[in-house]
VOPAGU-2260 file (C-alpha; in pm, 1 decimal, decimal comma):
REM VOPAGU-2260
SITE   aa  ch    i         X         Y         Z
SITE  MET   A    0    1085,1   -1195,4   -1829,1
SITE  SER   A    1     906,0    -864,9   -1890,2
SITE  ALA   A    2    1068,1    -536,1   -1792,3
SITE  ILE   A    3     970,7    -372,0   -1465,1
SITE  ARG   A    4     721,0     -95,2   -1536,2
SITE  VAL   A    5     799,8     214,7   -1331,6
SITE  LEU   A    6     604,3     539,3   -1315,4
SITE  VAL   A    7     829,7     842,9   -1258,2
SITE  VAL   A    8     648,5    1150,1   -1122,9
SITE  ASP   A    9     833,1    1484,9   -1118,3
SITE  ASP   A   10     740,6    1838,4   -1224,0
SITE  GLU   A   11    1093,6    1940,6   -1325,2
SITE  PRO   A   12    1120,8    1864,1   -1700,9
SITE  SER   A   13    1500,0    1831,5   -1717,3
SITE  PHE   A   14    1512,8    1598,2   -1416,5
SITE  LEU   A   15    1218,3    1391,9   -1543,9
SITE  GLU   A   16    1378,3    1351,1   -1886,3
SITE  ALA   A   17    1720,5    1259,3   -1745,9
SITE  LEU   A   18    1582,9    1005,5   -1498,9
SITE  THR   A   19    1349,5     852,6   -1756,8
SITE  SER   A   20    1639,8     807,1   -2000,5
SITE  GLY   A   21    1867,0     664,4   -1731,8
SITE  LEU   A   22    1609,9     410,0   -1614,7
SITE  ARG   A   23    1536,5     299,6   -1969,5
SITE  ARG   A   24    1907,4     234,2   -2019,5
SITE  GLU   A   25    1889,1      15,5   -1707,9
SITE  GLY   A   26    1616,9    -192,3   -1870,8
SITE  PHE   A   27    1302,7     -46,9   -1709,7
SITE  ASP   A   28     976,9      18,4   -1892,1
SITE  VAL   A   29     924,0     383,0   -1793,8
SITE  LEU   A   30     609,7     595,0   -1775,6
SITE  ALA   A   31     633,3     965,1   -1690,9
SITE  ALA   A   32     398,3    1210,6   -1519,4
SITE  SER   A   33     455,9    1578,4   -1436,4
SITE  ASP   A   34     178,5    1633,6   -1181,1
SITE  GLY   A   35     -34,2    1448,0    -928,0
SITE  GLU   A   36    -349,8    1417,9   -1137,5
SITE  GLN   A   37    -157,6    1258,5   -1422,8
SITE  ALA   A   38      16,5    1026,2   -1177,3
SITE  LEU   A   39    -315,9     904,3   -1034,7
SITE  SER   A   40    -459,0     852,0   -1382,2
SITE  LEU   A   41    -156,5     651,2   -1504,2
SITE  THR   A   42    -148,3     445,7   -1185,6
SITE  GLU   A   43    -506,9     336,7   -1247,7
SITE  SER   A   44    -480,5     280,1   -1622,8
SITE  GLU   A   45    -126,5     141,5   -1660,8
SITE  ARG   A   46     -79,8     -52,6   -1335,8
SITE  PRO   A   47     293,0      15,7   -1286,0
SITE  ASP   A   48     507,8    -223,2   -1082,7
SITE  LEU   A   49     669,6      66,3    -895,5
SITE  ILE   A   50     623,2     442,2    -853,0
SITE  LEU   A   51     898,1     700,6    -802,2
SITE  LEU   A   52     704,3     991,7    -658,4
SITE  ASP   A   53     836,8    1344,2    -604,7
SITE  VAL   A   54     705,7    1515,4    -291,5
SITE  MET   A   55     677,4    1869,4    -429,6
SITE  LEU   A   56     423,0    1854,6    -712,8
SITE  PRO   A   57     178,6    2110,5    -854,3
SITE  ARG   A   58    -198,8    2075,6    -796,9
SITE  ILE   A   59    -172,5    1769,3    -571,4
SITE  SER   A   60     130,5    1710,7    -349,3
SITE  GLY   A   61     321,9    1386,9    -368,2
SITE  LEU   A   62     212,7    1302,9     -13,5
SITE  ASP   A   63    -154,3    1339,4    -107,8
SITE  VAL   A   64     -97,5    1133,0    -421,6
SITE  CYS   A   65      55,5     860,1    -206,4
SITE  ARG   A   66    -239,8     869,8      34,3
SITE  ARG   A   67    -490,4     834,5    -249,3
SITE  ILE   A   68    -301,8     550,2    -416,8
SITE  ARG   A   69    -284,7     362,8     -86,8
SITE  GLN   A   70    -665,5     362,3     -65,8
SITE  THR   A   71    -681,7     115,8    -353,3
SITE  SER   A   72    -334,2     -18,4    -430,6
SITE  ASP   A   73     -30,1    -184,2    -273,2
SITE  VAL   A   74     201,2     -79,3    -556,6
SITE  PRO   A   75     547,8      -6,2    -410,6
SITE  ILE   A   76     613,6     367,1    -380,2
SITE  ILE   A   77     952,0     534,7    -333,7
SITE  MET   A   78     923,0     902,1    -239,8
SITE  VAL   A   79    1184,9    1131,1    -395,9
SITE  SER   A   80    1256,9    1479,5    -264,1
SITE  ALA   A   81    1517,8    1749,1    -233,2
SITE  ARG   A   82    1409,9    1784,0     128,1
SITE  GLY   A   83    1597,4    1551,1     359,4
SITE  GLU   A   84    1477,5    1651,7     705,5
SITE  GLU   A   85    1377,7    1364,7     932,6
SITE  ILE   A   86    1018,5    1489,5     959,7
SITE  ASP   A   87     977,8    1472,3     581,0
SITE  THR   A   88    1099,7    1113,1     577,9
SITE  VAL   A   89     866,9    1014,6     861,2
SITE  VAL   A   90     563,5    1181,0     700,7
SITE  GLY   A   91     637,4    1010,0     368,8
SITE  LEU   A   92     650,7     670,6     537,0
SITE  GLU   A   93     343,6     744,6     748,5
SITE  VAL   A   94     125,9     803,7     441,7
SITE  GLY   A   95     229,9     471,4     291,7
SITE  ALA   A   96     559,5     507,1     106,4
SITE  ASP   A   97     788,1     203,3     106,6
SITE  ASP   A   98    1111,0     400,9      90,9
SITE  TYR   A   99    1236,4     760,2      74,6
SITE  VAL   A  100    1536,6     895,2    -114,4
SITE  THR   A  101    1677,6    1246,7    -114,2
SITE  LYS   A  102    1809,5    1438,1    -414,4
SITE  PRO   A  103    2079,0    1435,2    -527,7
SITE  TYR   A  104    2141,5    1062,4    -539,1
SITE  ARG   A  105    2334,6     818,3    -752,9
SITE  LEU   A  106    2134,8     633,9   -1017,4
SITE  ARG   A  107    2300,2     306,5    -919,1
SITE  GLU   A  108    2178,4     342,7    -558,8
SITE  LEU   A  109    1825,5     429,2    -673,9
SITE  VAL   A  110    1812,9     133,0    -911,7
SITE  ALA   A  111    1931,0    -100,9    -632,4
SITE  ARG   A  112    1650,5      21,6    -407,0
SITE  MET   A  113    1395,3     -11,6    -685,2
SITE  ARG   A  114    1493,7    -369,0    -764,9
SITE  ALA   A  115    1494,2    -461,9    -394,2
SITE  VAL   A  116    1140,6    -325,0    -349,0
SITE  VAL   A  117    1013,2    -512,2    -655,1
SITE  ARG   A  118    1180,2    -837,4    -541,0
SITE  ARG   A  119    1008,3    -813,5    -203,1
SITE  ARG   A  120     673,0    -753,6    -369,1
SITE  ALA   A  121     718,6   -1052,6    -600,6
SITE  LYS   A  122     806,9   -1276,2    -306,6
SITE  ALA   A  123     515,0   -1153,9     -96,7
SITE  THR   A  124     254,4   -1190,3    -371,5
SITE  ALA   A  125     377,5   -1514,4    -530,1
SITE  GLU   A  126      84,2   -1743,1    -596,8
SITE  VAL   A  127      84,7   -2081,6    -426,3
SITE  PRO   A  128    -146,7   -2347,5    -572,3
SITE  GLU   A  129    -233,7   -2515,3    -242,4
SITE  VAL   A  130    -266,6   -2387,3     112,0
SITE  ASP   A  131    -218,7   -2592,5     423,9
SITE  ASP   A  132    -219,6   -2519,8     795,8
SITE  ALA   A  133     158,7   -2489,3     798,0
SITE  GLY   A  134     120,3   -2152,9     626,3
SITE  VAL   A  135    -112,6   -2012,2     892,6
SITE  LEU   A  136      17,9   -1824,0    1197,6
SITE  VAL   A  137    -205,6   -1741,2    1494,1
SITE  ALA   A  138    -151,9   -1500,9    1785,5
SITE  GLY   A  139    -464,7   -1440,7    1991,9
SITE  PRO   A  140    -722,9   -1278,5    1760,7
SITE  ILE   A  141    -469,6   -1230,5    1480,0
SITE  VAL   A  142    -450,4   -1492,0    1201,8
SITE  LEU   A  143    -190,9   -1453,9     927,3
SITE  ASP   A  144    -202,9   -1676,0     619,4
SITE  THR   A  145     139,2   -1660,0     457,4
SITE  ASP   A  146      34,8   -1847,9     143,2
SITE  ARG   A  147    -268,7   -1635,0      65,9
SITE  HIS   A  148    -106,8   -1317,7     197,8
SITE  GLN   A  149    -405,6   -1244,5     420,9
SITE  VAL   A  150    -446,3   -1117,4     775,8
SITE  THR   A  151    -761,4   -1124,9     985,9
SITE  VAL   A  152    -831,7    -987,9    1334,5
SITE  HIS   A  153   -1134,8   -1138,4    1509,8
SITE  GLY   A  154   -1224,4   -1283,5    1169,2
SITE  ARG   A  155   -1221,4    -942,8    1001,2
SITE  ALA   A  156    -988,3    -895,3     704,5
SITE  VAL   A  157    -714,1    -635,9     760,6
SITE  HIS   A  158    -532,0    -476,2     469,3
SITE  LEU   A  159    -155,1    -459,1     531,7
SITE  PRO   A  160     103,3    -312,0     291,5
SITE  LEU   A  161     384,1    -547,4     197,6
SITE  LYS   A  162     639,1    -441,4     455,6
SITE  GLU   A  163     394,1    -436,1     745,2
SITE  PHE   A  164     278,5    -784,5     646,4
SITE  ALA   A  165     640,9    -903,2     638,0
SITE  ILE   A  166     714,0    -750,6     980,6
SITE  LEU   A  167     404,6    -910,6    1134,2
SITE  GLU   A  168     489,3   -1245,9     975,3
SITE  LEU   A  169     838,4   -1238,8    1128,7
SITE  LEU   A  170     707,2   -1144,8    1473,1
SITE  MET   A  171     427,1   -1403,3    1464,5
SITE  GLY   A  172     672,6   -1667,2    1346,1
SITE  SER   A  173     868,0   -1625,2    1670,5
SITE  PRO   A  174     607,3   -1536,4    1937,0
SITE  GLY   A  175     751,2   -1415,2    2266,1
SITE  ARG   A  176    1098,1   -1386,4    2116,1
SITE  VAL   A  177    1272,7   -1053,4    2070,2
SITE  MET   A  178    1353,2    -973,3    1707,6
SITE  THR   A  179    1639,3    -725,8    1684,0
SITE  ARG   A  180    1602,7    -414,8    1473,0
SITE  SER   A  181    1888,1    -523,3    1246,8
SITE  SER   A  182    1730,6    -866,6    1194,4
SITE  LEU   A  183    1395,0    -715,0    1101,1
SITE  MET   A  184    1557,9    -459,9     870,6
SITE  ASN   A  185    1766,7    -724,4     693,1
SITE  ASN   A  186    1472,6    -959,7     645,7
SITE  VAL   A  187    1219,3    -698,4     535,4
SITE  TRP   A  188    1429,2    -435,7     355,6
SITE  GLY   A  189    1722,8    -655,0     256,5
SITE  HIS   A  190    2093,3    -630,9     328,2
SITE  ASP   A  191    2130,3    -372,7      50,4
SITE  HIS   A  192    1899,9    -122,5     222,0
SITE  VAL   A  193    2054,4     220,5     277,3
SITE  GLY   A  194    1914,8     401,4     580,4
SITE  ASP   A  195    1860,5     378,4     954,2
SITE  THR   A  196    1603,3     206,6    1176,3
SITE  LYS   A  197    1364,5     504,1    1185,4
SITE  THR   A  198    1203,6     345,4     880,1
SITE  LEU   A  199    1130,0      30,1    1080,3
SITE  ASP   A  200     991,1     226,6    1375,1
SITE  VAL   A  201     749,4     413,4    1147,5
SITE  HIS   A  202     619,7      88,0     996,9
SITE  ILE   A  203     577,0     -63,9    1344,0
SITE  ARG   A  204     366,5     237,1    1449,6
SITE  ARG   A  205     149,2     199,3    1140,9
SITE  LEU   A  206     112,1    -175,6    1200,3
SITE  ARG   A  207       6,9    -121,5    1561,7
SITE  ARG   A  208    -250,0     136,3    1453,6
SITE  ARG   A  209    -404,6     -98,9    1197,8
SITE  ILE   A  210    -426,1    -379,7    1453,8
SITE  ASP   A  211    -589,0    -143,2    1704,4
SITE  THR   A  212    -840,4     -24,1    1444,7
SITE  ALA   A  213    -934,8    -385,6    1368,6
SITE  GLY   A  214   -1014,3    -452,4    1733,5
SITE  ALA   A  215    -696,5    -609,0    1874,3
SITE  SER   A  216    -441,8    -437,0    2094,6
SITE  GLY   A  217    -148,4    -288,5    1907,6
SITE  SER   A  218      42,3    -322,2    2233,9
SITE  LEU   A  219      76,4    -691,3    2150,6
SITE  ILE   A  220     385,9    -568,9    1967,5
SITE  THR   A  221     617,5    -470,7    2247,9
SITE  THR   A  222     918,7    -244,4    2213,1
SITE  VAL   A  223    1227,4    -384,4    2384,5
SITE  ARG   A  224    1428,6     -69,1    2433,8
SITE  GLY   A  225    1770,7     -76,5    2273,5
SITE  VAL   A  226    1711,6    -418,4    2118,0
SITE  GLY   A  227    1404,9    -451,2    1896,9
SITE  TYR   A  228    1046,7    -577,5    1906,8
SITE  ARG   A  229     857,1    -877,1    2041,8
SITE  LEU   A  230     507,4   -1014,3    1980,4
SITE  ASP   A  231     352,2   -1090,9    2318,5
SITE  THR   A  232     137,5   -1399,5    2357,3
SITE  GLY   A  233      13,2   -1338,7    2711,6
SITE  PRO   A  234    -332,1   -1236,3    2836,5
SITE  ARG   A  235    -345,2    -924,2    2618,0
SITE  ALA   A  236    -359,2   -1148,0    2310,9
C-alpha cells in the first residue's frame, strides 16, 4: 500500500521543517509549500491525498487557497492556525475545509485526524463494478447514488464535498426520522473526532445552500432543536 501523500503549507520555516520531518517519520509522503501560490501549483501537479493548510500565508491567504482548490478538487483539507476563535473555525469550514486544528497541537492528535479524513475519502470514493437500484436513494427531487457517489436535483448534477455527501446519505437513508447530532458526528467524522457539533452545523448550512442553489428547498433538512436533524418527505419535497 502506497504512503499517503500530504501537502503541508506553512510560511514559518522552522515549523514547516519540524512538521515535515515528523510526518515522514509517521510514514507519510510529504510535500511542502511556503505560500499560497506554491500550494496551488503543487495541488494541481502532484495531486496530494490530503492538504494541511495554514490560514495566515503571504500573497494568498489560506482561506483563499482553500476556496480556489474547492473549485476543482475534493481533496481533504485540514486548516491549521494559531487563531482559535470560533469565527475563524466557522469561516474555515464555510470555505470548504474538512477540519480545523489550532496550534499548538500534539502530532499524535493531528496524525489521527489526518488518517480519519483519508479513510473517509477512501470509503466514499471506492469504486464499485456494478450499480443497482439498491444503491439509489430518492427524496422528492433529490436523487443520491451511493455507488457512483453522485447527487442530482431535478436531474441536474450537484457537486457535494465528501462530508456533505455523507450527511445527506445518512438523512436520505432514514427519511422522516430524526438523526441525532452525536449519531451524525460519529458516522461522518468518526468516533475519534475531537471537537464539538459546530462543525456539523456548518456543513448542514452549506448542504442546504447547495440544495437551494440546485432548485430544491434546503428546508427539506429540518433542525430538531436540541436533538439533531431530519430529512422531511412531505409536500415541500
